[in-house]
N, C-alpha and C positions, 0 to 999 in steps of 0.2 A: 504495500501499500504507503502512499503518497500523499501525506497528510499536511497541511496547515492550521490547527488551533487556534485562533487568537483568543485573547478574551474579552477585548475591546476593540471597537474601531476607532474612537475617536478618543484622546484626550484632552480636560479640560483646556479650553483658548488654543485648541490647535484647531485647522479641517481636517474636513471629513478624509477619514484613515489614512492621515500624514505621517504620524507616529509608525505606521503598519506599510507605507510604501515600500520602503527598502527592502521587508522582506519580504514580500508579496510576487517582489519585482525580483529576486534571486531566486525564490520559489520555482518561480514561472521558468526562468532560466533554466535552471537547474533540470525542468525534468521537460527540456527542450520545448515548450510553447513559444509559438509566433505570431507574430500579429493576425496573422490567420488562421487562428487555432478556434475551436468554435468552444466558445462560450457559454455555461449554459446558466441561469444567476436564479435561485429559489428565492422569491422575494415573500415568501405567506407570513414571515414573523413581523415584517411592518402596515402594521393594521392604521399608523397615525400618521405618514411623513409628510412634509413639508406643506400641512396644513390639511391636507388630504385626508379624509376617513375611507378607510377600506368599503371597497373593493380599487376607487380610483387611486389608493395609497401605493399603488403596485408599480403601477406606471412613473408615480413620481419617485418611486425607490429606487425603478430597473434605471430612471434618468439620473440618478445621483451618485449610482456606484458607474452605471459605465460612462460617465465623463471623466473618474478616476483612471478608469480601465485602458479608456481610450488618449487620455492625454498624458498619462505619466507612463504608460507602460504598453503603448501603442495599438491595440486589441478592438481591431474593427468588428469583429464577429461577436457581438455581445448579445445577447440575447434572453430578457428575460420568461421562463418556462409558462408564467401562465396565458404569454399568447399563442400557445400554442395548443390544438384539442387534442394531437395523442402525447400528453406529458413525459410519459413511461418514455414512445419513439427518442424524442429529442433528448432524454437525460440517456438514453442508450448510443447515439449519435453524439455524444457531446466528447469533446477534447478535453473538457474542463469544465468541473461543475462547483458553483461559488453559490453560498449559502450564508444570508447576511441575517443580521441580528434583531432582536424586536423581543416583541411576544410568545415564548416557547411555545403556551400551548397552542396558539393559534397555528403556528408553523407544523405545528405537530400532528392537528386536527387535518392542515390541508395536504396536506403528504401523505398518512393515514385514506384520506377521500381519493384522494390523486393517484393512490398505487406507486406512489415516490418512493416509497422506506425502502421495500425490497429494491428496485431499481436502482438506488443510490447505492445501497447498501452493496446490491454485485459488481457492481460498477467499480466501485470503489477499491473491492476486493482484488477482480480482475487490473488493478494499475496505472485506471485514472486519477488524475489529479484534484483533491476535494481541498477550498479553500473554504471557512467558514468562522464566523466571528462573533462571540456571543451565543445569542439560541442558535449558531448556526455552529459551534463547536459544540454545545451541553446535548445536540443532538448527534452527535458523534461517537456518546456514551450509550449504555446500555439500556437506558431512561433518559426519562425527562427529572427524575427527582430531585437534581437539587439545581435547579431552575430556580433565579429569584425571583420571578415574575408570579403576576397575579392570574390564576384560572378564569381567563373572559370565557373559553368555552371549554367544553368537553369531548377531548380528541379520544377516537375510537380506542385508542389504546394507550398507557404511557411509554408503553414501548418505541426506541427509537431506531436507529442505526449499526450499534454496537459494532462498531470500527475497532470500539480498545476497550479492555475490558473492566475500566475504572470507571469511576463517575466525575464531571467537572466543575465547578463552583464560578463561573465566569466574577470580574469583576470583584474579586474575593476583600472582601476589607476584615482588616486586623483591627477588633473591641479596641474600646479607647475606653477603660471604665471611669475615667476623672471626665470626660466631655458627656458620656453616658449621668455622671451623677449629676453633673450640670443640667445639663435639661432634663433630666428627672424622667429619662424613658423610663418604659414601664415595660413595655413590652420586651420580647427575642430578638438577642442580637442574632445578627449573619454565624456567628458560631454555634450559638445556640440551635438553631435551627436544624445546622448541621450534625450537632450532637444528635440529636432526637431521630434523624436518617439514622446515623451510625448505632443506635440503640436497637433499631428495630431491623437491620440491614448489616449485621456484626462481620459479616465474612466481606463487607466490600471494602472499597477503598475510596476517598475522594480527597480530590487534588483542587485547593484551592488556588487559581490562575490569577495571580494579582492585575493589575489593569497594565498595558503598554509589557506583557509577555505574550510566550507564544507556546509550545508544542508541534516540533516539527516530529514527523515518521517518514522516512524513508527504508525504505528492504528492509525492514524489522528491524530499524534500530533507532528511536527515540531522545531528542535532545530539547530540552530547556534555552529559552533565547528569550533577550531583553531586559531589560534592566534591574528586576526585582527577582526575588527568589520568589521560590514557587513554595507550599505549605501541601505534605500529604498527611493525611489524618485516618487512622484505622480507632475500630469499636476498643477498650480499654489498652490504648496505649497513646504515650505522650505522643505529640505532633514534630514533625520530622519538615524541618527548611533545607532548604535546595536552590544552592547557588545557582546564577544564570550560569549560563554554558556547560551545565552538565548532561551527562548521560546517563536517562531516564530508563532504558528501556526495558530495564528490571520490573516495570508497572505493566512495561507491555505483558511479559510473561506472565504473569498473574503474581509475581512475589511482591512480597510485605519489605515495607523501607525498615 
């Protein structure tokens, strides 16, 4: 498989996909994609883009990402899957599959609705490059259960692409007790919710992917890229921090930290 799983599209104060551009460009070059390669985009997480509500938001989302892929990388054949009557065929003919972020529940619901979960799974296993950010990274996992999103729709199943054997929590935020105390936050923190997931799914591993980081999978090897550490969480164990540019292939092999 060849996967680029990005935590977030945009850092605060930056333009869209700015921080990730170098990573996307290198990933495309590494995988022999050229300006004529057929890029198929999955926009279904974008339910409210540029002031456009679903389903008009799909066109707005396509335009936003297409602009970056053309201006920064030179791709001329970039099309959102929502334009195709036969969406499975479009995926099967793609040279690269790109899944954007947004609401994971809506993304998963639409992917199941159109039969894209199995189609993308098969293409990714066959070596077709896959790029996802935020929700697009979350759906590379066995389930959507470690998303941060509100369940605005009910998918047919919580099962997702199962390209990696662990769960990703994109945009992972460290708890800050002193700040929580100042604002008198009475609800669960991100960490509390992940701990709940691990209490119920004790054999699973959850990777907290901080913003401006990504996971690269190439030919059975996985590397952590970006400027921040990744946190690996397991039930009943201390969380483990992993430095950037570290080989984390052990997670692909189902091993524990």
